[in-house]
C-alpha positions in Angstrom: -0.2 0.0 0.1 1.3 3.5 -1.0 0.0 6.1 1.5 1.0 9.0 -0.8 -0.3 7.5 -4.0 -3.8 8.6 -5.4 -5.6 8.2 -8.4 -7.7 11.1 -10.3 -11.2 10.4 -12.1 -9.2 10.3 -15.4 -7.1 7.4 -14.3 -4.0 9.0 -14.0 -1.8 9.0 -10.9 -0.7 11.8 -8.3 1.6 12.1 -5.2 -0.2 14.0 -2.3 1.3 14.5 1.1 -0.7 16.5 3.4 1.1 19.5 5.1 0.9 20.3 8.8 -1.4 23.6 9.7 1.6 25.2 11.2 4.0 24.7 8.3 1.3 25.9 5.4 2.4 29.6 5.6 6.0 28.4 4.2 4.2 26.5 1.5 2.1 29.6 0.3 -1.0 28.4 2.3 -1.1 25.3 0.2 -3.0 22.3 2.4 -0.9 19.6 0.5 2.1 18.8 -1.5 0.9 17.4 -5.0 2.4 16.4 -8.1 1.1 14.6 -11.3 3.1 11.3 -12.0 2.1 11.6 -15.5 1.4 7.8 -15.8 -1.9 5.6 -15.4 -0.1 2.4 -14.6 0.1 1.7 -11.0 3.1 -0.1 -10.9 4.9 2.6 -12.5 3.6 5.4 -10.3 4.6 3.2 -7.2 8.2 3.1 -8.3 8.4 7.0 -8.2 6.7 7.6 -4.8 10.0 6.9 -2.7 11.9 9.7 -4.4 9.0 12.1 -3.9 8.4 11.2 -0.4 12.0 11.7 0.5 11.9 15.1 -1.2 8.5 16.0 0.5 9.9 15.1 3.9 13.0 17.0 3.4 10.8 20.0 2.4 8.7 19.7 5.6 11.7 19.6 8.0 13.4 22.3 6.5 10.1 24.4 6.7 9.9 23.4 10.2 13.5 25.0 10.8 13.0 28.0 8.7 12.1 31.3 9.6 8.4 32.6 9.1 9.5 34.8 6.2 11.8 32.3 4.6 11.2 31.2 1.1 9.0 28.0 0.8 10.9 24.9 0.6 11.0 23.4 -3.0 10.0 20.1 -3.8 12.0 18.9 -7.1 9.8 17.3 -9.6 10.5 13.5 -10.6 11.1 13.1 -14.2 9.6 10.2 -15.6 12.0 7.3 -15.8 12.6 5.0 -18.9 11.2 1.3 -19.1 14.5 0.1 -18.7 15.2 2.2 -15.6 11.6 1.2 -14.0 12.3 -2.6 -14.7 15.8 -2.4 -12.9 14.4 -0.5 -9.9 11.4 -3.3 -10.0 14.0 -5.9 -10.0 16.1 -4.8 -7.2 12.8 -4.2 -5.3 11.9 -7.8 -5.8 15.1 -8.9 -4.8 15.3 -6.9 -1.5 11.5 -7.9 -0.9 12.3 -11.6 -1.8 15.4 -11.9 0.7 13.0 -10.4 3.4 10.2 -12.9 2.7 12.6 -15.6 2.4 14.3 -15.2 5.8 11.0 -15.1 7.2 9.9 -18.3 5.8 13.4 -19.8 7.0 12.7 -18.7 10.5 9.7 -21.0 10.2 11.8 -23.9 9.0 14.6 -23.6 11.5 12.9 -25.5 14.2 11.9 -28.6 11.9 15.2 -28.7 10.5 16.9 -28.4 13.8 14.6 -30.9 15.4 15.5 -33.5 12.7 19.3 -32.9 13.0 18.8 -33.3 17.2 16.8 -36.6 16.6 19.7 -37.9 14.4 22.5 -37.0 16.6 20.5 -39.0 19.4 20.3 -42.0 16.9 23.9 -42.0 16.4 24.9 -41.5 20.2 22.4 -44.6 20.9 24.7 -46.6 18.6 27.4 -46.0 21.2 29.6 -43.8 19.1 30.4 -41.6 21.7 29.6 -38.1 22.8 33.5 -36.9 22.0 32.9 -38.0 18.4 29.6 -36.6 18.0 31.1 -33.2 19.3 34.1 -33.4 16.9 32.2 -34.6 13.8 29.1 -32.4 13.8 29.7 -31.0 10.6 29.9 -34.5 9.0 26.7 -35.5 11.2 24.7 -32.4 9.3 25.9 -33.4 6.2 25.0 -37.1 6.7 21.5 -36.0 7.9 20.9 -35.1 4.2 22.4 -37.9 2.4 20.9 -40.7 4.6 21.7 -42.8 7.6 23.8 -45.5 5.0 26.3 -42.6 4.3 26.6 -41.2 7.8 29.0 -43.9 9.0 31.3 -43.6 6.1 31.3 -39.6 6.1 32.1 -39.9 10.2 35.2 -42.2 9.4 36.9 -39.7 7.0 37.7 -37.3 10.1 37.1 -33.7 10.4 36.0 -31.7 7.6 38.5 -29.1 5.7 38.7 -25.5 7.3 37.6 -24.5 3.8 34.1 -25.5 4.4 34.0 -22.8 7.1 35.1 -20.1 4.6 32.7 -17.5 3.2 30.7 -18.8 0.5 31.8 -17.7 -3.2 29.8 -17.4 -6.5 30.3 -20.4 -8.4 29.3 -20.5 -11.8 27.4 -23.3 -13.7 29.0 -24.4 -16.8 27.1 -22.4 -19.3 29.7 -21.4 -21.6 29.0 -23.5 -24.4 25.1 -22.2 -24.2 23.9 -19.4 -26.7 23.2 -15.8 -25.3 19.5 -16.4 -25.4 19.5 -19.2 -23.0 17.8 -18.5 -19.5 20.5 -20.6 -17.7 23.1 -18.5 -19.3 21.4 -15.3 -18.6 20.6 -16.0 -14.8 24.5 -16.7 -14.7 25.3 -13.5 -16.1 23.1 -11.8 -13.7 24.7 -13.8 -10.8 28.1 -13.1 -12.0 27.2 -9.4 -11.7 27.4 -9.4 -7.7 23.9 -7.9 -7.3 22.9 -11.1 -5.3 25.0 -12.7 -2.6 26.4 -16.2 -3.1 23.7 -17.7 -0.8 20.9 -16.3 -2.9 22.6 -17.2 -6.2 22.7 -20.6 -5.2 19.1 -20.8 -3.7 17.8 -19.3 -6.8 19.5 -21.5 -9.5 17.5 -24.4 -9.2 14.4 -22.5 -9.6 15.5 -21.4 -13.3 16.5 -25.2 -13.7 12.9 -25.9 -12.7 11.7 -23.6 -15.2 13.5 -24.6 -18.0 12.4 -28.2 -17.4 8.7 -27.1 -17.3 9.0 -25.6 -20.5 11.1 -28.2 -22.0 13.3 -25.6 -23.7 16.0 -23.1 -22.7 15.2 -20.4 -25.1 14.3 -16.9 -23.5 12.7 -15.7 -27.0 10.2 -18.6 -27.0 8.6 -17.9 -23.3 5.3 -16.1 -23.5 3.6 -14.6 -20.2 1.1 -17.5 -20.6 3.9 -19.9 -20.1 4.9 -18.4 -16.6 1.5 -18.5 -15.6 0.9 -22.1 -16.3 4.2 -22.6 -14.3 3.1 -20.6 -11.4 -0.3 -22.8 -11.5 2.1 -26.0 -11.6 3.7 -24.6 -8.6 0.7 -24.0 -6.6 -0.6 -27.4 -7.5 2.2 -29.1 -6.0 1.1 -27.6 -2.6 3.9 -24.6 -2.5 2.4 -21.7 -0.7 1.8 -18.2 -2.1 4.7 -16.7 -0.2 7.1 -19.5 -1.4 6.3 -18.9 -4.7 6.3 -15.1 -4.8 9.6 -14.9 -2.6 11.5 -18.2 -3.7 10.7 -18.7 -7.3 9.4 -15.3 -9.5 12.4 -13.3 -8.4 14.9 -16.0 -9.5 13.5 -16.3 -13.1 12.7 -12.5 -13.3 16.3 -11.3 -13.1 17.2 -13.6 -16.2 14.6 -12.0 -18.0 15.4 -8.7 -17.0 19.1 -9.4 -18.4 17.5 -10.2 -21.8 15.3 -7.4 -21.8 18.0 -5.1 -20.9 20.4 -6.4 -23.9 17.4 -6.4 -26.5 17.2 -10.1 -26.6 13.3 -9.6 -25.8 11.5 -6.4 -26.2 9.3 -6.8 -22.9 10.0 -8.8 -19.9 7.0 -11.7 -19.3 8.2 -12.1 -15.7 7.4 -8.7 -14.7 4.5 -8.1 -12.2 3.2 -11.6 -12.4 0.4 -12.9 -10.1 0.2 -15.7 -7.8 -3.4 -17.3 -7.3 -3.2 -19.5 -4.2 -5.3 -20.3 -1.1 -4.7 -18.2 2.1 -2.4 -20.0 4.5 -4.5 -21.2 7.5 -3.7 -19.5 10.8 -4.9 -21.6 13.5 -3.5 -19.2 16.4 -1.4 -15.9 17.0 2.4 -16.3 16.3 3.4 -14.6 19.7 4.2 -16.5 22.7 1.5 -16.3 25.5 1.7 -15.1 28.9 1.8 -18.6 30.2 4.1 -19.8 27.3 6.8 -17.1 28.2 6.5 -17.5 31.8 7.2 -21.4 31.3 10.1 -20.9 29.1 11.8 -18.4 31.2 11.2 -20.5 34.4 12.9 -23.4 32.9 15.8 -21.2 32.1 16.3 -20.8 35.8 16.4 -24.4 36.6 19.2 -26.8 36.6 20.1 -28.5 33.4 21.3 -31.7 32.8 25.0 -32.7 33.9 26.4 -33.6 30.4 25.2 -30.5 28.9 28.1 -28.5 27.1 28.7 -25.2 28.8 27.8 -23.2 25.7 24.6 -25.0 25.3 23.7 -24.6 28.9 24.6 -21.0 28.9 22.3 -20.5 25.7 19.3 -22.0 27.6 20.1 -19.8 30.6 20.1 -16.5 28.4 19.0 -16.8 24.8 15.0 -16.8 25.7 15.8 -13.8 28.3 17.5 -12.0 25.5 15.0 -12.6 22.9 12.2 -11.5 25.5 13.9 -8.1 26.1 15.2 -7.2 22.7 12.9 -8.9 20.2 16.0 -9.8 18.1 16.1 -13.0 15.4 17.3 -16.0 17.3 20.1 -16.3 14.9 21.3 -13.0 15.9 21.2 -13.9 19.7 22.9 -17.4 19.2 25.7 -15.9 17.0 26.6 -13.3 19.5 30.2 -13.2 20.8 31.9 -12.0 24.0 33.2 -8.7 22.2 29.4 -7.8 21.2 28.4 -7.0 24.6 29.8 -3.5 25.2 29.0 -0.3 27.3 28.8 3.2 26.1 28.3 6.2 27.9 27.4 3.7 31.0 24.8 2.1 29.1 25.1 -1.6 28.3 24.1 -2.8 24.9 24.5 -6.0 22.5 26.2 -5.2 19.1 24.3 -7.3 16.4 26.8 -7.3 13.4 27.2 -9.3 10.2 30.7 -9.9 11.2 29.3 -12.2 13.9 27.2 -14.0 11.3 23.8 -13.7 9.4 21.9 -10.4 10.0 18.6 -9.9 7.8 19.4 -6.4 7.0 23.1 -6.9 6.5 23.6 -3.7 8.8 24.9 -3.8 12.3 23.0 -2.0 15.0 23.2 -1.4 18.8 20.5 -2.8 20.8 20.3 -1.6 24.5 20.4 -4.3 27.4 17.2 -4.1 29.7 17.9 -3.5 33.2 16.5 -6.8 34.2 19.2 -8.5 32.3 22.1 -6.5 33.8 20.4 -7.2 37.4 20.8 -11.0 36.5 24.5 -10.6 35.5 24.3 -11.1 31.8 27.1 -8.1 31.3 29.6 -10.2 33.2 30.3 -12.2 29.7 31.5 -9.1 28.1 35.0 -9.1 27.2 36.6 -6.6 24.8 38.2 -8.0 21.8 37.1 -11.8 22.4 35.8 -13.3 19.3 34.7 -16.5 21.1 31.0 -17.1 20.6 28.9 -17.5 23.7 26.3 -20.0 22.8 27.9 -22.5 20.6 31.1 -24.2 20.1 34.0 -22.2 18.1 34.6 -23.8 15.2 31.4 -25.9 15.0 28.8 -26.0 12.3 29.2 -25.5 8.3 27.9 -23.0 5.7 24.9 -25.0 5.3 24.0 -25.4 8.7 25.8 -22.6 10.6 26.5 -23.1 14.3 24.2 -20.5 15.4 21.2 -21.9 13.5 21.9 -25.3 14.8 21.8 -24.0 18.3 18.6 -22.2 17.6 17.2 -25.2 16.7 18.5 -27.3 19.8 16.8 -24.5 22.1 13.6 -25.1 19.7 13.6 -28.6 20.4 14.0 -28.0 24.2 11.4 -25.6 24.3 9.0 -28.1 22.7 9.8 -30.4 25.3 8.4 -28.1 28.2 5.1 -28.3 26.3 5.0 -25.0 24.1 2.8 -25.3 21.4 3.7 -22.0 19.6 4.1 -22.3 15.8 7.6 -21.2 16.2 9.1 -21.2 19.9 12.0 -19.2 19.0 10.6 -16.6 16.7 7.4 -16.4 19.0 9.4 -13.9 21.4 10.0 -11.5 18.1 6.2 -11.3 17.9 5.5 -11.0 21.5 8.2 -8.2 21.8 6.1 -6.1 19.4 2.9 -6.7 20.9 4.5 -6.0 24.4 5.8 -2.7 23.0 2.4 -1.7 21.6 0.8 -2.3 25.0 3.1 0.0 26.8 3.1 2.6 24.0 6.7 2.2 23.0 7.9 4.4 20.2 7.0 2.4 17.0 10.3 3.7 15.3 12.6 2.8 18.5 11.0 -0.8 18.4 11.8 -0.9 14.8 15.2 0.1 15.2 15.7 -2.3 18.2 14.4 -5.3 16.3 16.2 -4.9 12.9 13.0 -3.7 10.8 13.4 -1.6 7.9 12.3 1.8 8.2 8.5 2.5 7.5 9.3 5.7 6.0 12.3 6.7 3.6 13.2 9.7 6.1 13.6 7.1 8.7 16.6 6.1 7.0 18.5 9.2 8.0 19.9 10.3 11.1 21.3 8.2 14.4 19.0 7.2 17.0 20.9 7.3 20.2 21.2 4.8 22.8 19.7 7.1 25.4 16.6 7.4 23.9 16.6 3.6 22.8 17.2 2.4 26.6 14.5 4.8 27.8 11.8 3.3 25.3 13.0 -0.3 26.3 12.8 0.2 29.9 8.8 0.8 29.4 8.6 -3.1 29.0 7.2 -4.7 32.1 9.7 -6.8 33.9 9.2 -10.6 33.7 9.0 -11.5 37.2 10.4 -15.3 37.3 11.5 -16.9 40.5 14.6 -19.1 40.3 14.2 -22.7 40.6 16.1 -24.8 43.2 
C-alpha cells in the first residue's frame, strides 16, 4: 500500500502529502504537496513514490526549521523514468523483498530442520559412537542427515572436515559457456556474476531457473510467453507450494534472467514482470506470539538446573537466549551468534552489538540494542570481554556453511522449548512477535521498537540520522519485567 499515491478521475496517478497547518504559510498556504506522476499505470507510479516522499519530507523538515518569512521549500519534480530504469528498480525491489520474505520463511523452517538434526544425533549416540565423536564430527553429521543414514558412518570415518568448509561462500557459476546468449540458464549466470545477489541467494535461486527450464521443455528466452509463466506458477501452486514461497523464492529467481535479456535487447518486454500468484490463503490457527503462560514457562525453565552432561555453551544458551529474545525482540540467530566482544558499554549504557561480522543479519547492517536493566541485574554483562571473538552460545569452529552453528543452536533451543509443552508455531520466533505486541501495549515508540528489532524503516526519512542509545534505552525500559522466581 502506498499512502501518498492517489488516482484521479481520469485514471492518472498523483503524489499527495498533507502539509501540517503550522507549516502551510511556508508553502504559500497550500494544504498539501501534490505532483502529477504522468502515468495511469499503478506499478510505474509506485516506483516514483519513494523519491517524492523523501523530497517532500526533507521540505517539511526544512520548513519547520526556517524563519516564518523564509522562502517555501522546493520539492523537486521527479522526471518520468525510462522503461529500462523502471524495470531495473522493480527487479531490485523484488530482490530486497524476496530476501526479507525468504528469511521470514526460513525462520519457520529452522525449528523443524534442527529438530530433525537433533533426533539424528541422538540416534547416532544410541549406537554408542560416543559424545566426543559427536562433538568433533558435528559438521559431518549435519551433512549425513541430508544424505541418509547409509552414508553417515562413511562420512564420520573420514575425520574432520577441511577448514575450507567454514570459509565464506563464493559465487560458483554453472557451466553455461557453450550455451547461446539467449538461454535462460546463461542469462541467469550473467546476473549472478554481476554481484547484485549474494552467493547464498545465487545458489538458492539457481535450481528455480532449472525447474522453469524443465517445465518449459526448452531453454530459449525468446520463446517464453507470459502464459507459459502463468502455467508454471499454477503448476507450483498445484504441488502445494504456498503463495509466499512462490512469490519470494521462484518468481524473483527467473525474473532477473528475463531482465538481463530485456536490457540487452534479446526480448522486447519482460514477461516475468508483475506476475500474479493465485493461491489459497494460508490457514492461521493461532497467533504467532508466545502467550503469557508460555513465556513464563520458558523463562522459569531457564532458571532451573540443566543436565550435567550438557556442554557449557549449550547450557548458557538455555539460560540466557530466551531472556535476550524477550527483552530485545531480535531474531534468534542474531542472538545465538553473539560473541563476548559484542556485549559492550557506551556512556554507561550496556548494549549488544548485532553485526554481520558475527554471522547472518537479515538487513546486513549492524545495530546497537540496549540491554534491559533486568538483564543487567541478572548478571548478563559479566560475559563482556573486549576483543574476544569466542561465541557465547555454541562451540567455536562448529557448524558449516549450510548449517551454521548459531542456526543449529537455535534449533537445539527450539527442541528444548517444545519439550516444555510449548505449542507456539515458532517457539523461538514467537518472542519476536511477542516483543512487538508488548511494545504496543506499553506505548513504546514505534520507530524505537523497529530499530531495536532491526526492521526496515517504515518511511524513507527513517533511514536518515542516528537514534541514540539513551533514547532507545528509555523506550526499552517501558517494557514490564518478567518476574520469574529462580528454581532450586
